C-alpha positions as CSV (number, residue, x, y, z in Angstrom):
1,X,-15.2,0.6,2.2
2,X,-13.5,3.1,0.0
3,X,-10.9,5.2,1.2
4,X,-9.1,8.1,-0.5
5,X,-5.1,8.1,-0.4
6,X,-3.1,11.1,-1.4
7,X,-1.0,9.7,-4.6
8,X,2.2,10.8,-3.3
9,X,2.3,9.4,0.4
10,X,6.5,9.3,0.3
11,X,7.1,12.4,1.5
12,X,9.5,11.9,4.1
13,X,8.3,14.0,7.2
14,X,4.8,14.1,5.4
15,X,1.9,13.5,7.5
16,X,-1.8,13.6,6.2
17,X,-4.9,11.9,6.2
18,X,-6.7,9.2,4.5
19,X,-10.6,9.7,4.4
20,X,-13.3,7.4,4.1
21,X,-15.8,7.7,1.2
22,X,-18.0,10.2,3.6
23,X,-14.9,12.5,4.0
24,X,-14.0,11.5,8.0
25,X,-10.3,11.1,8.9
26,X,-9.9,7.1,8.8
27,X,-6.1,6.9,9.0
28,X,-3.2,9.2,9.6
29,X,0.0,8.7,7.5
30,X,2.9,9.7,9.8
31,X,6.0,9.9,7.5
32,X,9.3,9.7,9.7
33,X,11.7,11.8,9.3
34,X,15.3,11.3,9.7
35,X,15.2,7.6,8.8
36,X,17.8,5.7,7.1
37,X,14.9,4.2,5.1
38,X,11.7,5.1,4.3
39,X,9.4,4.5,6.9
40,X,5.6,5.3,7.3
41,X,3.2,4.4,10.0
42,X,-0.8,4.2,9.4
43,X,-2.4,5.2,12.2
44,X,-6.2,5.1,13.3
45,X,-7.8,8.6,14.5
46,X,-6.7,7.9,18.2
47,X,-2.9,7.7,17.0
48,X,-2.8,3.9,17.4
49,X,-0.1,2.7,15.4
50,X,-2.0,-0.2,12.9
51,X,0.7,-0.5,10.5
52,X,4.6,0.4,9.7
53,X,5.6,0.3,6.3
54,X,9.3,0.0,5.5
55,X,11.5,-0.3,2.4
56,X,13.8,-3.1,2.9
57,X,17.3,-1.9,3.0
58,X,19.6,-5.2,2.0
59,X,17.6,-7.1,-0.6
60,X,18.6,-8.5,-4.2
61,X,15.2,-7.3,-5.4
62,X,13.2,-4.3,-4.4
63,X,11.1,-5.1,-1.4
64,X,9.0,-3.6,1.0
65,X,7.8,-4.8,4.2
66,X,4.8,-4.3,6.6
67,X,5.0,-4.8,10.1
68,X,2.4,-4.9,12.8
69,X,3.0,-4.3,16.4
70,X,7.0,-4.0,15.6
71,X,6.5,-7.9,14.3
72,X,6.6,-8.6,10.3
73,X,3.3,-9.0,8.7
74,X,4.0,-9.0,5.0
75,X,6.8,-8.7,2.5
76,X,6.1,-7.4,-1.1
77,X,8.1,-7.6,-3.9
78,X,7.4,-7.8,-8.1
79,X,6.7,-11.1,-9.2
80,X,10.0,-12.4,-10.7
81,X,8.7,-15.3,-13.7
82,X,5.7,-12.7,-14.5
83,X,5.0,-12.0,-18.0
84,X,3.2,-8.9,-16.7
85,X,6.0,-6.2,-15.8
86,X,2.9,-5.0,-13.1
87,X,2.3,-7.8,-11.2
88,X,3.5,-8.1,-7.5
89,X,3.3,-11.0,-4.8
90,X,2.4,-10.2,-1.3
91,X,3.8,-12.8,0.9
92,X,2.2,-12.7,5.1
93,X,4.1,-14.0,7.6
94,X,1.3,-16.8,7.8
95,X,2.0,-18.0,4.6
96,X,-0.5,-16.4,2.7
97,X,0.0,-14.7,-0.6
98,X,-1.9,-12.1,-2.3
99,X,-1.5,-11.4,-6.4
100,X,-1.4,-7.7,-7.2
101,X,-1.9,-6.9,-10.6
102,X,-3.1,-4.3,-13.3
103,X,-2.0,-0.8,-14.2
104,X,0.3,0.0,-11.2
105,X,1.3,3.7,-12.4
106,X,-2.2,4.1,-13.5
107,X,-3.5,3.4,-10.1
108,X,-5.9,1.2,-12.0
109,X,-4.9,-2.6,-10.2
110,X,-6.3,-5.1,-8.0
111,X,-5.5,-7.3,-4.9
112,X,-6.8,-10.9,-4.9
113,X,-6.4,-13.9,-2.5
114,X,-7.0,-17.1,-4.7
115,X,-8.5,-15.3,-7.7
116,X,-10.9,-13.5,-5.4
117,X,-11.1,-9.7,-5.1
118,X,-10.0,-8.2,-2.0
119,X,-9.9,-4.7,-3.1
120,X,-9.4,-2.8,-6.2
121,X,-7.7,0.3,-6.4
122,X,-8.8,3.0,-8.7
123,X,-8.5,6.9,-9.8
124,X,-11.7,6.5,-12.2
125,X,-14.5,8.3,-11.0
126,X,-12.6,10.5,-8.7
127,X,-12.6,14.6,-9.3
128,X,-9.9,14.9,-6.3
129,X,-6.9,15.3,-8.0
130,X,-3.5,13.5,-7.0
131,X,-6.0,10.9,-5.3
132,X,-6.8,7.4,-5.9
133,X,-9.3,5.4,-4.1
134,X,-8.9,1.8,-2.2
135,X,-12.2,0.2,-2.1
136,X,-12.0,-2.9,0.1
137,X,-14.3,-5.4,-1.4
138,X,-14.5,-8.0,1.2
139,X,-16.0,-7.3,4.7
140,X,-13.4,-9.6,6.6
141,X,-10.4,-8.2,4.8
142,X,-8.2,-5.7,6.7
143,X,-8.5,-2.3,5.5
144,X,-4.9,-0.8,6.8
145,X,-3.1,-4.0,5.4
146,X,-4.9,-3.5,2.0
147,X,-4.0,0.5,1.9
148,X,-0.4,-0.4,3.0
149,X,-0.2,-3.2,0.0
150,X,-1.2,-0.6,-2.4
151,X,0.8,2.2,-1.1
152,X,4.1,-0.3,-1.6
153,X,3.1,-1.4,-4.6
154,X,2.8,1.9,-6.4
155,X,6.4,2.8,-4.7
156,X,8.0,-0.3,-6.0
157,X,6.7,0.4,-9.4
158,X,7.8,3.8,-9.2
159,X,11.3,2.9,-8.0
160,X,11.4,0.4,-10.9
161,X,10.9,3.0,-13.4
162,X,13.2,5.4,-11.7
163,X,11.1,7.8,-10.1
164,X,12.4,8.8,-6.8
């Protein structure tokens, strides 16, 4: 399953569609305006909230959270003891950890679980400007979670580099 995500998802108050590989609306990104912290909801085409992305306010390191049904689902932060600058850890509430590594700012990276590829994120082979693809490789993977993870690590990498 491949999805096309607009590059600048973090425009407060912006709403836009993430499309599937056939150009159909797959998810609506609802940017919540007038909030103290960055908050975005990922909704299905019927308007049902699938996940909520938030920037964690009080954290020693830049951190973002993903929630489902108002309950924490995952926490994303840069890996502390990594030789690679572009290496992030996703900690799911059930104790599962996902690794994200690659060229985050170039939109060329992968999401893995115990060395197995779950999704690859890439701009290559896309003619749509300011867009990257999220290719969910495993059939049993949660596309909304993997899209949210991609959005979060890109935002964290941009903030680390001083882009706001």
